[in-house]
N, C-alpha and C positions, 0 to 999 in steps of 0.2 A: 576432502577432494576440493580442489580448487579450480575453477576455470580462468582462461587468461581471454580477456576482450581480444579481438581481432584489430580493431582500429586504435586504440589507446594503447593497448599493453598492459592495463592494469590488471591486477590479480581481483577477482570477484567471487566472493564466497559460493559454493553451489547450495540452494535451496531447494527443499522438495517441493512439489506441487502443492501439497496439503499446507505446509508453511506458507506458501505465497498466498493462495487463497483464503485462509484465515486472516492474514496481513490486509489483504485488500478490503474484507469487509469491516476490520477494525478501522482502517484508514477513512474510508468512505463514510461510515456512520459516524465515527468519532468527529469527522470533520463537519458534517452536516449539523450534528447537534452543537458543535462549536457556533456555527454560522446563526443558527437559531437563538441560542443563548446571546450572540453578540447583537442581533436585532432587539431583543428584549432590554439588554443591558444599556443601549445606546439612548434608550429614554432618559436615563438617569445620569450617565457617564458617557458622553459623546466618545473621547478617545478610546477608553477600554472598550466600547461597544465595535468600534470599525476595527481596532485591533483583533477582538475575537472573530469579526467578520472574515478579516483578510487571511488570519493564519488557519481558521477552519477552511476556506476555501483552498488553502494552498494544502492542506492536509486531504480535502476531498481529491483535488486533482491529481496528487500524488498514488492515492489509491486508485483513481482511474487510469493514471499512466501505469500500473501495475496490472491492470486488466489486459492491457496491450502486451506487457510483457510476458504474461501467463500465456496468452494467445500464442505467442510464437516459442513458447517451450515445448520440448518433446514430451509425449505422454510417457508416463511412467510404466516399464515393463513390468507384468506380474510375472514373478518369479514361482515356478511349481516347487513344491516340497518334495524332496526324495523321500519314499518310502522306506520305512525301517526294516 
């Protein structure tokens, strides 16, 4: 199933809410872990440390943006199983 964005007309793949939820937490925690790692690496290698801090911040911000996207998604409708 594919959705078309109203503004740009681009084709966006439809993802389930559980997939989005998992992706949110992986991005947020992974980004924050990279930021923490960057702080410690910065003591010995300034360039690499800043790169980890910036990239980790961008990844965590992407996860936060997905929280907003998820809040705008419709809740999945539970389908009842037909009796046999």
